[in-house]
LOLO-506146 format. One record per residue (C-alpha): residue number from 1; x, y, z. Coordinates in Angstrom, 1 decimal. Layout:
N
@num:NUM&X:X&Y:Y&Z:Z
...
END
This chain:
152
@num:1&X:-15.9&Y:-1.8&Z:-2.7
@num:2&X:-15.7&Y:-2.9&Z:1.1
@num:3&X:-12.2&Y:-2.1&Z:2.5
@num:4&X:-11.6&Y:-3.9&Z:6.1
@num:5&X:-8.8&Y:-5.1&Z:8.2
@num:6&X:-8.1&Y:-8.8&Z:7.0
@num:7&X:-9.0&Y:-11.1&Z:9.7
@num:8&X:-6.6&Y:-14.1&Z:10.7
@num:9&X:-9.2&Y:-16.2&Z:8.8
@num:10&X:-8.7&Y:-14.3&Z:5.4
@num:11&X:-4.9&Y:-14.1&Z:6.1
@num:12&X:-4.3&Y:-17.8&Z:4.1
@num:13&X:-6.3&Y:-16.0&Z:1.0
@num:14&X:-3.8&Y:-13.1&Z:1.2
@num:15&X:-0.8&Y:-15.3&Z:1.0
@num:16&X:-1.2&Y:-16.1&Z:-2.9
@num:17&X:-1.9&Y:-12.3&Z:-3.8
@num:18&X:1.3&Y:-11.4&Z:-1.9
@num:19&X:3.1&Y:-13.7&Z:-4.0
@num:20&X:1.6&Y:-12.5&Z:-7.4
@num:21&X:2.1&Y:-9.0&Z:-6.1
@num:22&X:5.9&Y:-9.8&Z:-5.3
@num:23&X:6.1&Y:-11.6&Z:-8.6
@num:24&X:5.1&Y:-8.5&Z:-10.5
@num:25&X:7.4&Y:-6.2&Z:-8.3
@num:26&X:10.4&Y:-8.5&Z:-9.1
@num:27&X:10.3&Y:-7.2&Z:-12.9
@num:28&X:11.5&Y:-3.5&Z:-11.6
@num:29&X:14.2&Y:-5.0&Z:-9.1
@num:30&X:15.3&Y:-7.2&Z:-6.5
@num:31&X:12.2&Y:-8.7&Z:-4.4
@num:32&X:12.4&Y:-10.9&Z:-1.2
@num:33&X:9.8&Y:-13.6&Z:-2.2
@num:34&X:9.7&Y:-14.8&Z:1.5
@num:35&X:8.4&Y:-11.6&Z:2.6
@num:36&X:9.4&Y:-12.2&Z:6.6
@num:37&X:7.1&Y:-9.4&Z:7.7
@num:38&X:3.9&Y:-11.2&Z:6.5
@num:39&X:3.0&Y:-12.9&Z:9.8
@num:40&X:4.0&Y:-9.5&Z:11.9
@num:41&X:0.7&Y:-7.8&Z:10.1
@num:42&X:-1.6&Y:-10.0&Z:12.5
@num:43&X:0.6&Y:-9.8&Z:15.6
@num:44&X:1.6&Y:-6.3&Z:15.6
@num:45&X:-1.9&Y:-4.8&Z:15.9
@num:46&X:-0.8&Y:-1.3&Z:16.7
@num:47&X:2.0&Y:-0.5&Z:14.5
@num:48&X:0.6&Y:-2.9&Z:11.2
@num:49&X:-2.6&Y:-3.0&Z:9.5
@num:50&X:-3.6&Y:-5.7&Z:6.7
@num:51&X:-6.1&Y:-4.1&Z:4.9
@num:52&X:-8.4&Y:-6.5&Z:2.2
@num:53&X:-10.6&Y:-5.0&Z:-0.6
@num:54&X:-13.5&Y:-7.2&Z:-1.4
@num:55&X:-16.8&Y:-6.8&Z:-3.4
@num:56&X:-19.3&Y:-9.6&Z:-3.3
@num:57&X:-17.1&Y:-11.9&Z:-1.4
@num:58&X:-14.6&Y:-11.7&Z:-4.2
@num:59&X:-11.2&Y:-10.1&Z:-3.3
@num:60&X:-9.8&Y:-7.4&Z:-5.6
@num:61&X:-6.9&Y:-6.4&Z:-3.5
@num:62&X:-4.8&Y:-5.7&Z:-0.4
@num:63&X:-2.7&Y:-3.2&Z:1.3
@num:64&X:-0.5&Y:-3.4&Z:4.2
@num:65&X:0.2&Y:-0.2&Z:5.9
@num:66&X:2.7&Y:0.0&Z:8.8
@num:67&X:4.1&Y:2.8&Z:11.2
@num:68&X:7.6&Y:3.2&Z:11.0
@num:69&X:10.1&Y:5.1&Z:13.2
@num:70&X:13.1&Y:6.2&Z:11.7
@num:71&X:13.8&Y:9.5&Z:13.6
@num:72&X:10.5&Y:10.6&Z:12.6
@num:73&X:7.1&Y:8.6&Z:12.7
@num:74&X:5.6&Y:8.1&Z:9.1
@num:75&X:2.9&Y:6.0&Z:7.9
@num:76&X:3.9&Y:3.6&Z:4.9
@num:77&X:2.0&Y:2.0&Z:2.5
@num:78&X:4.2&Y:-1.0&Z:2.7
@num:79&X:2.4&Y:-3.1&Z:-0.1
@num:80&X:-0.4&Y:-2.4&Z:-2.2
@num:81&X:-1.9&Y:-4.6&Z:-4.7
@num:82&X:-5.2&Y:-4.6&Z:-7.3
@num:83&X:-5.9&Y:-7.8&Z:-8.9
@num:84&X:-5.1&Y:-7.7&Z:-12.5
@num:85&X:-8.8&Y:-8.6&Z:-13.3
@num:86&X:-10.2&Y:-5.3&Z:-11.7
@num:87&X:-7.6&Y:-2.9&Z:-12.8
@num:88&X:-8.2&Y:0.2&Z:-14.7
@num:89&X:-11.6&Y:0.6&Z:-12.7
@num:90&X:-10.5&Y:3.3&Z:-10.5
@num:91&X:-10.5&Y:0.9&Z:-7.7
@num:92&X:-7.2&Y:1.4&Z:-6.6
@num:93&X:-7.4&Y:5.1&Z:-6.0
@num:94&X:-10.3&Y:4.6&Z:-4.4
@num:95&X:-8.9&Y:2.0&Z:-1.9
@num:96&X:-5.6&Y:3.8&Z:-1.5
@num:97&X:-7.6&Y:7.2&Z:-0.7
@num:98&X:-10.1&Y:5.4&Z:1.7
@num:99&X:-7.1&Y:3.9&Z:3.6
@num:100&X:-5.0&Y:7.1&Z:3.8
@num:101&X:-8.1&Y:8.9&Z:5.1
@num:102&X:-8.3&Y:6.2&Z:8.0
@num:103&X:-4.9&Y:7.2&Z:8.9
@num:104&X:-4.2&Y:10.7&Z:9.1
@num:105&X:-0.5&Y:11.8&Z:9.5
@num:106&X:2.6&Y:12.1&Z:7.8
@num:107&X:3.2&Y:9.6&Z:5.1
@num:108&X:6.1&Y:7.9&Z:3.2
@num:109&X:5.8&Y:5.9&Z:0.1
@num:110&X:8.2&Y:4.4&Z:-1.7
@num:111&X:8.0&Y:3.4&Z:-5.5
@num:112&X:10.8&Y:1.5&Z:-7.5
@num:113&X:12.4&Y:3.6&Z:-10.1
@num:114&X:11.1&Y:1.3&Z:-13.1
@num:115&X:7.4&Y:0.9&Z:-11.8
@num:116&X:5.9&Y:3.6&Z:-14.4
@num:117&X:2.5&Y:2.4&Z:-13.5
@num:118&X:3.0&Y:3.4&Z:-10.0
@num:119&X:4.7&Y:6.8&Z:-10.9
@num:120&X:1.4&Y:7.7&Z:-12.6
@num:121&X:-0.8&Y:6.0&Z:-10.1
@num:122&X:0.5&Y:7.4&Z:-6.6
@num:123&X:0.6&Y:11.3&Z:-7.3
@num:124&X:-3.2&Y:10.8&Z:-8.4
@num:125&X:-3.7&Y:9.0&Z:-4.8
@num:126&X:-1.8&Y:12.2&Z:-3.1
@num:127&X:-3.9&Y:14.7&Z:-5.1
@num:128&X:-7.0&Y:12.9&Z:-4.3
@num:129&X:-6.3&Y:13.1&Z:-0.5
@num:130&X:-5.4&Y:16.8&Z:-0.7
@num:131&X:-1.8&Y:16.1&Z:0.7
@num:132&X:0.1&Y:18.8&Z:1.9
@num:133&X:3.9&Y:19.4&Z:2.5
@num:134&X:4.7&Y:17.1&Z:-0.5
@num:135&X:8.3&Y:16.3&Z:-1.1
@num:136&X:9.6&Y:13.8&Z:-3.8
@num:137&X:13.2&Y:12.6&Z:-3.5
@num:138&X:15.0&Y:10.1&Z:-5.9
@num:139&X:17.7&Y:7.7&Z:-5.4
@num:140&X:19.2&Y:4.9&Z:-7.5
@num:141&X:16.2&Y:2.4&Z:-6.6
@num:142&X:13.3&Y:4.2&Z:-5.8
@num:143&X:11.2&Y:7.9&Z:-5.8
@num:144&X:10.2&Y:8.5&Z:-2.2
@num:145&X:7.1&Y:10.7&Z:-1.7
@num:146&X:6.6&Y:12.2&Z:1.9
@num:147&X:3.4&Y:14.3&Z:2.6
@num:148&X:1.1&Y:15.1&Z:5.2
@num:149&X:-2.6&Y:13.7&Z:5.0
@num:150&X:-5.0&Y:14.8&Z:7.6
@num:151&X:-8.6&Y:13.8&Z:7.0
@num:152&X:-11.5&Y:14.1&Z:8.9
END
């Protein structure tokens, strides 16, 4: 699997995948289907990174990573999607691990309360990167993982 920053030429290919992803998330709570941040991933190059996952020119998924400054600087996996036809093949853990290895630092992940699959998935990723200083907080809408991932 190849994991690269999505180019502007690949941007139109990600829009329908984002729509599918947001539609899935809608099962767990309210979601803004317009996704007003989409274009920012190609214009705010030092604080947003749009990754695309491919194999043999077939798109397998995407991830949107952003730098968020709310008193402290955190990297956030804003969106993460593996196409349904390639799920359960360990590709998601590989992709998330690789991306976090590319961005060492303090991370914050939010997972919607009802998304049980994600609640099983993200702790495996956090373990695979050998994260430290792990905190898990819950509110009415999501569970938030905060951790440090310093990879070489």
